[in-house]
C-alpha positions as CSV (number, residue, x, y, z in Angstrom):
1,M,134.9,-51.4,164.4
2,S,133.7,-48.0,163.3
3,E,130.6,-48.4,165.5
4,H,132.8,-48.9,168.5
5,L,134.9,-45.9,167.6
6,G,131.7,-43.8,167.2
7,T,130.6,-44.9,170.7
8,L,134.1,-44.1,172.1
9,E,134.0,-40.7,170.5
10,K,130.6,-39.9,172.0
11,T,131.8,-41.1,175.4
12,I,134.9,-38.9,175.2
13,E,132.8,-35.9,174.2
14,A,130.3,-36.5,177.0
15,H,133.1,-36.8,179.5
16,A,134.8,-33.6,178.2
17,A,131.5,-31.7,178.5
18,M,131.0,-33.0,182.0
19,L,134.6,-31.9,183.0
20,A,134.2,-28.5,181.4
21,D,130.8,-27.9,183.0
22,K,132.3,-28.9,186.4
23,E,135.2,-26.5,185.8
24,W,132.8,-23.7,184.9
25,N,130.6,-24.2,187.9
26,N,133.4,-24.6,190.4
27,E,135.9,-22.1,189.2
28,H,134.8,-19.6,186.6
29,K,131.1,-19.0,187.4
30,P,131.8,-18.0,191.0
31,I,134.3,-15.4,189.9
32,L,131.8,-14.0,187.4
33,M,129.0,-14.0,189.9
34,S,131.3,-12.2,192.4
35,L,131.9,-9.5,189.8
36,W,128.2,-9.1,189.0
37,T,127.6,-8.8,192.8
38,H,130.3,-6.1,193.2
39,F,128.8,-4.2,190.3
40,E,125.3,-4.6,191.8
41,L,124.1,-6.6,188.8
42,A,123.4,-9.7,190.9
43,F,122.1,-10.2,194.4
44,A,121.6,-13.2,196.8
45,T,118.2,-14.8,197.0
46,R,116.7,-16.3,200.1
47,D,117.8,-19.8,199.0
48,G,121.4,-18.6,198.7
49,D,121.5,-18.5,194.9
50,L,122.4,-15.4,193.0
51,K,119.9,-13.6,190.8
52,Q,121.3,-11.6,187.9
53,V,119.6,-8.4,187.3
54,G,120.1,-5.3,185.2
55,T,121.8,-4.6,181.9
56,L,125.2,-3.4,180.7
57,E,125.6,-1.0,177.8
58,V,127.7,-2.5,175.1
59,D,128.3,-0.5,171.9
60,G,125.2,1.6,172.6
61,R,122.9,-1.5,173.3
62,E,121.6,-2.5,176.6
63,I,122.3,-6.3,177.1
64,P,120.9,-8.2,180.1
65,V,123.7,-9.6,182.3
66,E,122.0,-13.0,182.2
67,S,122.5,-13.0,178.4
68,I,126.2,-12.0,178.9
69,T,126.6,-14.8,181.4
70,K,125.0,-17.3,179.1
71,A,127.1,-16.2,176.1
72,L,130.3,-16.5,178.2
73,H,129.3,-20.0,179.5
74,E,128.5,-21.2,175.9
75,R,131.8,-19.9,174.6
76,F,133.7,-21.4,177.5
77,M,132.0,-24.8,177.0
78,E,132.7,-24.8,173.3
79,R,136.4,-24.0,173.6
80,R,137.1,-26.0,176.8
81,K,135.3,-29.1,175.5
82,K,137.3,-29.0,172.3
83,T,140.6,-28.8,174.3
84,L,139.5,-31.5,176.7
85,V,138.4,-33.9,173.9
86,K,141.9,-33.6,172.3
87,K,143.7,-34.1,175.7
88,L,141.4,-37.0,176.7
89,T,141.9,-38.7,173.3
90,E,145.7,-38.3,173.4
91,R,145.8,-39.7,177.0
92,L,143.5,-42.6,176.2
93,V,145.6,-43.6,173.2
94,A,148.9,-43.2,175.1
95,D,147.6,-45.3,178.0
96,A,146.2,-47.9,175.8
97,G,149.4,-48.2,173.9
98,R,151.4,-48.7,177.1
99,S,149.0,-51.3,178.2
100,V,149.2,-53.2,175.0
101,L,153.0,-53.1,175.1
102,D,153.1,-54.2,178.7
103,D,150.8,-57.1,177.9
104,E,153.0,-58.2,175.0
105,H,156.1,-58.3,177.3
106,K,154.4,-60.3,180.1
107,P,155.5,-64.0,180.2
108,K,152.9,-66.3,178.6
109,G,151.8,-67.8,182.0
110,D,150.9,-64.3,183.4
111,Q,148.3,-63.4,180.8
């Protein structure tokens, strides 16, 4: 039983990571890239991607914008994945519970 639960846990975590990454790429990263572009810290390449260039001074230290983007992405993924794992698990348990109860209440010939 615990082997199956471990597999389920890994599946939920992988799905949460996939959803969080999709959310980052479709919603949050474009906004961040737009900001970098407006601040002239990113520019469009020939293939339509954005190249991040330059640095920002933070507490007297020059930090590459690529490093800032990477740190924000990692932080987002960490927090969002944690939230999604919880929500996916709660939904899975609730849906499974309803399904079990529905099956119990079906007439014997319908099962």
